[in-house]
C-alpha positions as CSV (number, residue, x, y, z in Angstrom):
1,M,39.7,13.4,-35.4
2,K,38.2,10.9,-32.9
3,E,39.0,7.2,-33.4
4,L,35.9,5.1,-33.5
5,T,35.7,1.3,-33.3
6,L,32.7,-0.9,-34.2
7,R,31.5,-3.3,-31.6
8,K,28.3,-5.4,-31.9
9,G,27.0,-3.1,-34.6
10,R,27.4,0.1,-32.6
11,Q,30.0,2.9,-32.5
12,S,31.9,3.2,-29.3
13,V,34.8,5.2,-28.2
14,D,38.2,3.6,-28.5
15,P,39.0,2.2,-25.0
16,K,42.7,3.2,-25.4
17,K,41.8,6.9,-25.8
18,R,42.4,8.9,-22.6
19,F,39.9,11.7,-21.7
20,P,41.0,15.0,-20.1
21,T,39.7,15.3,-16.5
22,G,37.5,18.3,-15.4
23,K,36.3,19.8,-12.2
24,V,32.8,18.8,-10.9
25,E,30.8,21.2,-8.9
26,I,27.2,21.7,-7.8
27,A,25.6,23.8,-10.5
28,R,22.3,24.7,-8.8
29,R,22.7,24.6,-5.0
30,S,19.2,25.9,-4.6
31,A,17.8,22.9,-6.6
32,P,17.9,19.6,-4.8
33,G,20.2,17.0,-6.3
34,A,22.1,19.1,-8.9
35,V,25.1,17.5,-10.6
36,D,27.3,19.6,-12.9
37,A,30.3,18.9,-15.0
38,S,32.5,21.9,-15.8
39,A,34.6,20.5,-18.6
40,Q,33.5,19.1,-21.9
41,G,34.8,15.6,-22.6
42,E,35.4,14.8,-18.9
43,S,36.1,11.4,-17.6
44,L,33.3,9.2,-16.4
45,A,34.5,8.7,-12.9
46,L,33.8,12.2,-11.6
47,P,30.2,12.5,-12.8
48,I,29.5,9.1,-11.3
49,A,31.0,10.1,-8.0
50,A,28.9,13.2,-7.9
51,F,25.9,11.1,-8.9
52,Q,26.6,8.8,-6.0
53,S,26.9,11.6,-3.5
54,R,23.5,13.0,-4.5
55,A,21.9,9.6,-4.6
56,A,22.9,9.2,-0.9
57,S,20.6,12.0,0.0
58,A,17.6,10.6,-1.8
59,P,14.7,9.3,0.3
60,R,14.1,5.6,1.0
61,A,10.5,5.9,-0.2
62,P,8.5,5.2,-3.4
63,G,8.5,7.8,-6.1
64,V,9.8,9.1,-9.4
65,Y,13.3,10.4,-10.1
66,L,14.3,12.7,-13.0
67,M,17.7,13.3,-14.6
68,K,18.0,16.6,-16.5
69,D,20.6,18.4,-18.6
70,G,21.9,21.9,-18.3
71,D,18.9,23.3,-20.2
72,G,16.4,21.6,-17.9
73,R,15.4,19.0,-20.5
74,I,14.5,15.6,-18.9
75,L,17.0,12.9,-20.1
76,Y,15.6,10.0,-18.1
77,V,12.5,9.2,-15.9
78,G,12.5,6.3,-13.5
79,K,10.5,5.0,-10.6
80,S,11.1,2.8,-7.6
81,I,9.7,1.9,-4.2
82,D,13.1,2.9,-2.8
83,I,14.5,5.9,-4.7
84,R,17.9,5.9,-2.9
85,S,18.5,2.2,-3.6
86,R,17.5,2.5,-7.2
87,L,19.8,5.5,-7.8
88,R,22.7,3.6,-6.2
89,Q,22.0,0.8,-8.6
90,H,22.3,3.2,-11.5
91,A,25.6,4.5,-10.3
92,A,27.0,1.0,-9.7
93,S,26.0,-0.2,-13.1
94,L,27.6,2.8,-14.7
95,R,30.8,2.4,-12.8
96,A,31.0,-1.3,-13.8
97,G,30.5,-0.4,-17.4
98,Y,27.1,-2.0,-18.0
99,G,24.9,-0.7,-20.7
100,E,26.7,1.4,-23.3
101,R,23.4,3.2,-23.9
102,N,23.7,4.9,-20.5
103,Y,27.1,6.4,-21.2
104,R,25.8,8.7,-24.0
105,W,23.3,10.6,-21.8
106,I,25.0,10.3,-18.4
107,R,27.6,12.8,-19.5
108,Q,24.8,15.4,-20.0
109,V,23.2,15.0,-16.6
110,R,23.4,18.3,-14.6
111,E,20.5,17.9,-12.3
112,L,19.0,15.0,-10.4
113,S,15.6,15.4,-8.6
114,W,12.8,13.2,-7.3
115,L,9.2,13.3,-6.4
116,E,8.0,11.2,-3.4
117,T,4.6,9.6,-4.0
118,N,4.0,7.3,-1.0
119,S,2.5,4.9,-3.4
120,E,3.9,2.3,-5.8
121,L,0.9,2.6,-8.2
122,Y,1.1,6.4,-8.3
123,A,4.8,6.2,-9.0
124,L,4.1,3.9,-12.0
125,L,1.3,6.2,-13.3
126,L,3.4,9.3,-12.8
127,E,6.4,7.8,-14.6
128,D,4.2,6.8,-17.5
129,Q,2.7,10.2,-17.7
130,L,6.0,12.1,-17.6
131,I,7.5,9.8,-20.3
132,K,4.5,10.5,-22.6
133,A,4.8,14.2,-22.0
134,H,8.6,14.6,-22.4
135,W,9.8,11.6,-24.4
136,P,13.2,11.4,-22.6
137,A,16.1,10.1,-24.7
138,G,17.1,7.6,-22.0
139,N,13.7,5.9,-21.7
140,V,13.5,3.1,-24.3
141,R,11.5,0.3,-22.8
142,Q,8.6,2.5,-21.7
143,K,8.1,3.5,-25.4
144,E,7.5,0.0,-26.5
145,Y,3.8,0.5,-26.7
146,L,4.4,2.2,-30.1
147,E,5.4,-1.3,-31.3
148,Y,2.3,-3.0,-30.0
149,A,0.3,-4.9,-32.6
150,W,-3.5,-4.9,-33.0
151,L,-6.1,-6.9,-34.9
152,A,-8.7,-5.2,-37.1
153,F,-11.1,-6.0,-39.9
154,S,-10.3,-4.4,-43.2
155,V,-12.8,-1.9,-44.7
156,E,-14.1,-4.1,-47.6
157,A,-17.3,-5.6,-48.8
158,L,-16.0,-8.9,-47.5
159,P,-13.7,-7.9,-44.6
160,R,-10.5,-9.8,-43.7
161,L,-8.9,-10.0,-40.3
162,Q,-5.6,-8.1,-40.4
163,V,-2.6,-7.5,-38.1
164,I,-1.8,-3.8,-37.8
165,D,0.6,-1.7,-35.8
166,A,0.0,1.3,-33.6
167,R,0.3,3.9,-36.4
168,Q,-2.5,2.3,-38.4
169,R,-4.9,2.1,-35.5
170,G,-6.7,5.4,-36.4
171,Q,-7.7,4.0,-39.8
172,F,-10.2,1.5,-38.4
173,D,-13.4,1.8,-36.4
174,A,-12.8,-1.1,-34.1
175,V,-9.5,-2.7,-33.1
176,F,-8.7,-5.6,-30.8
177,G,-5.6,-5.8,-28.5
178,P,-3.0,-4.7,-27.9
179,F,-0.5,-7.6,-28.4
180,H,3.1,-7.2,-27.3
181,D,4.4,-8.2,-30.7
182,L,3.4,-9.2,-34.2
183,Y,3.9,-12.9,-33.5
184,H,1.3,-13.1,-30.7
185,A,-1.1,-11.1,-32.9
186,R,-0.6,-13.4,-35.9
187,D,-1.2,-16.4,-33.8
188,M,-4.5,-15.0,-32.5
189,A,-5.5,-14.0,-36.0
190,D,-4.8,-17.6,-37.2
191,L,-6.9,-19.0,-34.4
192,V,-9.9,-16.7,-35.2
193,Q,-9.6,-17.5,-38.9
194,M,-9.6,-21.2,-38.1
195,R,-12.7,-20.9,-35.9
196,F,-14.8,-18.7,-38.2
197,R,-13.3,-19.7,-41.6
198,L,-12.6,-16.0,-42.5
199,R,-11.5,-14.9,-45.9
200,T,-7.7,-14.6,-46.3
201,C,-7.2,-14.1,-50.1
202,A,-6.1,-10.7,-51.3
203,A,-8.4,-10.6,-54.3
204,V,-12.1,-11.7,-54.5
205,R,-12.7,-14.3,-57.2
206,A,-16.3,-15.0,-58.3
207,E,-15.5,-18.6,-59.0
208,G,-14.0,-19.2,-55.5
209,C,-10.4,-20.2,-54.6
210,L,-8.4,-23.1,-53.2
211,Q,-9.1,-22.0,-49.6
212,G,-12.8,-22.5,-50.2
213,E,-12.2,-25.9,-51.8
214,M,-10.2,-27.0,-48.7
215,R,-13.0,-25.7,-46.4
216,K,-10.6,-23.3,-44.7
217,C,-12.7,-20.4,-45.9
218,S,-16.5,-20.1,-46.1
219,A,-16.2,-18.9,-49.7
220,P,-18.3,-15.7,-49.4
221,C,-17.4,-14.6,-52.9
222,R,-19.4,-17.3,-54.7
223,T,-23.0,-16.0,-54.1
224,A,-24.7,-13.0,-52.7
225,E,-26.3,-15.2,-50.0
226,A,-22.9,-16.5,-49.0
227,A,-21.6,-12.9,-48.8
228,E,-24.5,-11.9,-46.5
229,R,-23.9,-14.8,-44.2
230,Y,-20.2,-14.0,-44.2
231,R,-20.9,-10.4,-42.9
232,G,-22.8,-12.0,-40.0
233,T,-19.8,-14.3,-39.3
234,V,-17.5,-11.3,-39.2
235,A,-19.8,-9.6,-36.6
236,R,-19.6,-12.8,-34.5
237,A,-15.8,-13.0,-34.8
238,A,-15.5,-9.3,-33.7
239,A,-17.8,-10.0,-30.7
240,S,-15.5,-13.0,-29.8
241,L,-12.5,-10.7,-29.6
242,Q,-14.4,-8.2,-27.4
243,R,-16.0,-10.4,-24.8
244,H,-16.0,-14.0,-23.4
245,D,-17.3,-16.5,-26.0
246,P,-18.1,-19.9,-24.6
247,W,-18.4,-21.4,-28.1
248,F,-14.9,-20.2,-28.9
249,F,-13.6,-22.2,-25.9
250,R,-15.6,-25.2,-26.9
251,F,-14.1,-25.1,-30.4
252,I,-10.5,-24.9,-29.0
253,D,-11.1,-27.8,-26.6
254,Y,-12.6,-29.9,-29.3
255,T,-9.7,-29.2,-31.6
256,I,-7.2,-30.0,-28.9
257,L,-8.9,-33.4,-28.3
258,R,-8.9,-34.1,-32.1
259,C,-5.2,-33.2,-32.5
260,S,-4.3,-35.4,-29.5
261,R,-6.2,-38.4,-31.0
262,N,-4.3,-37.9,-34.2
263,R,-1.0,-37.6,-32.3
264,E,-0.5,-34.0,-33.5
265,F,0.9,-33.1,-30.1
266,E,2.7,-30.0,-31.1
267,R,-0.4,-28.5,-32.6
268,A,-2.4,-29.5,-29.5
269,A,0.2,-27.8,-27.3
270,W,0.0,-24.6,-29.4
271,L,-3.8,-24.6,-29.1
272,H,-3.5,-25.1,-25.3
273,A,-1.2,-22.1,-25.1
274,M,-3.6,-20.1,-27.3
275,R,-6.5,-20.9,-25.0
276,H,-4.7,-19.2,-22.1
277,R,-3.8,-16.2,-24.4
278,Y,-7.4,-15.8,-25.4
279,C,-8.5,-15.8,-21.8
280,A,-5.9,-13.1,-21.0
281,L,-6.8,-11.1,-24.0
282,I,-10.5,-11.0,-23.1
283,R,-9.8,-10.1,-19.4
284,R,-7.5,-7.3,-20.4
285,Q,-9.8,-6.1,-23.2
286,D,-12.8,-6.0,-20.8
287,F,-10.7,-4.1,-18.2
288,I,-9.6,-1.5,-20.8
289,E,-13.1,-0.9,-22.1
290,H,-14.5,-0.4,-18.6
291,F,-11.6,1.9,-17.8
292,K,-12.3,4.0,-20.8
293,R,-16.1,4.2,-20.4
294,H,-16.8,4.0,-16.7
295,G,-15.4,4.8,-13.3
296,L,-12.7,2.7,-11.5
297,V,-11.7,2.6,-7.9
298,V,-8.3,1.1,-7.1
299,R,-7.2,0.4,-3.5
300,E,-3.6,-0.1,-2.7
301,G,-2.7,-2.0,0.5
302,G,0.6,-2.9,2.1
303,R,2.9,-0.3,3.5
304,W,1.3,2.6,1.6
305,E,-2.5,2.6,1.8
306,N,-4.1,4.7,-1.0
307,T,-7.3,4.8,-2.9
308,F,-7.5,6.2,-6.4
309,Y,-10.6,7.2,-8.4
310,F,-10.6,7.3,-12.2
311,L,-13.4,8.5,-14.5
312,H,-13.1,7.9,-18.2
313,G,-9.4,7.1,-17.7
314,R,-8.7,10.4,-15.9
315,M,-7.6,10.4,-12.2
316,I,-9.9,12.7,-10.4
317,R,-9.2,11.9,-6.7
318,R,-6.7,10.3,-4.4
319,E,-7.1,9.3,-0.8
320,G,-3.9,8.7,1.2
321,G,-1.8,11.3,-0.5
322,E,-1.9,14.3,-2.8
323,L,-1.9,14.5,-6.6
324,L,1.5,16.0,-7.4
325,A,1.5,19.1,-9.6
326,G,4.3,21.0,-11.3
327,E,6.3,18.1,-12.7
328,A,3.2,16.2,-13.7
329,P,1.1,17.5,-16.6
330,A,-2.4,18.6,-15.8
331,E,-5.3,16.3,-16.7
332,E,-8.1,18.8,-16.8
333,G,-8.0,18.9,-20.6
334,G,-8.3,15.2,-20.8
335,L,-6.0,12.5,-22.0
336,S,-5.6,11.1,-25.5
337,E,-7.0,7.6,-26.2
338,W,-3.5,6.3,-26.4
339,Q,-2.6,7.6,-23.0
340,I,-5.8,6.2,-21.5
341,I,-5.1,2.7,-23.0
342,D,-1.5,2.7,-21.8
343,R,-2.6,3.9,-18.4
344,A,-5.1,1.1,-18.2
345,Q,-2.3,-1.4,-19.1
346,V,-0.1,0.0,-16.3
347,I,-2.9,-0.5,-13.8
348,W,-3.8,-3.9,-15.1
349,A,-0.2,-5.1,-15.0
350,W,0.1,-3.8,-11.4
351,L,-3.0,-5.6,-10.3
352,Q,-1.9,-8.8,-11.9
353,G,1.6,-8.6,-10.4
354,G,0.4,-9.4,-6.9
355,R,3.6,-8.1,-5.2
356,I,1.6,-5.5,-3.2
357,S,-2.0,-6.2,-2.3
358,G,-4.4,-4.2,-4.5
359,A,-8.0,-4.4,-5.5
360,A,-10.2,-2.7,-8.2
361,A,-13.9,-2.1,-8.6
362,V,-15.7,-0.8,-11.7
363,I,-18.5,1.7,-11.1
364,D,-21.0,2.8,-13.8
365,A,-20.1,6.3,-14.9
366,R,-23.7,7.5,-14.3
367,F,-23.4,6.8,-10.5
368,F,-19.6,7.4,-10.1
369,R,-19.6,11.0,-8.9
370,A,-22.5,10.2,-6.4
371,E,-20.5,7.2,-5.2
372,I,-17.4,9.2,-4.3
373,A,-19.3,12.1,-3.0
374,D,-20.7,9.8,-0.2
375,R,-17.2,8.9,0.9
């Protein structure tokens, strides 16, 4: 029976236990970058040494690398602008003992391969697409979009603004976001409720409630006329979360000034931060909507000059390199809405990063094909 010790809430192998060594050989000499371990329960030094030897033959170019087990299942997908350097970093961190998570799947690696892209952006997109297609066990951070939070109005006669997670998104006609966590989503919901005095109570009371008495709610439950006005208010609040609303900014600036005069500096600082978050939300929301509904041309400068053409979220053309097939799933059948949104986020983050010069232009879908046909 194996001895197990608990460390930081996880099970790890007893460091005093000695593992039998095994012989390492190349399992698939015809396949580039194969790493095989012949003995079960082998020591970690030999697989890492073989890993390092294969990493030395990797190209010093941008691309995606894949680690697979003996059955060909993908264990990990990564990307880098220098594949060889990134693989050497993996080997160095494993040898130093960093990241217990890596030890569990590194013992199963039998094949190491890579795909050159000659583009940083295409490497990011290909990595995202492969992770969505195969769900590798070693990729954790790239699955965080499942934990994104969204805002949506409840399906009621008098709707409330709610914070929902990714799994609830299909239950609502319109959603706003995404937000990286629940805390950012709740802060934005509080700001919108403050601006439009939206209903927050769980049950509708004909006689009203304390929120209405405190003027924190427009009290739509009191009369039919108030309920009708409230539905118009909900429509304006939804529009403010979809596009730039100058009145929303004016409300925030006025509230910041009032809090400063009352020496409520912490609240004024919170409102100042929320103003920046609202700007970022609207810019990102606008980009995602255009990416889903229209055409997008992205030009990548720097060392690798490429031009990418997207229509309704699907990449239809690349200038400066080829669209890789085989390892990448085909897009002819279209992408799911989740994949399109996440792809838009990848492109948006890359454009905002500014490490490599890039530019994007939105083209109306009605004229997109004619535009690229002239090129």
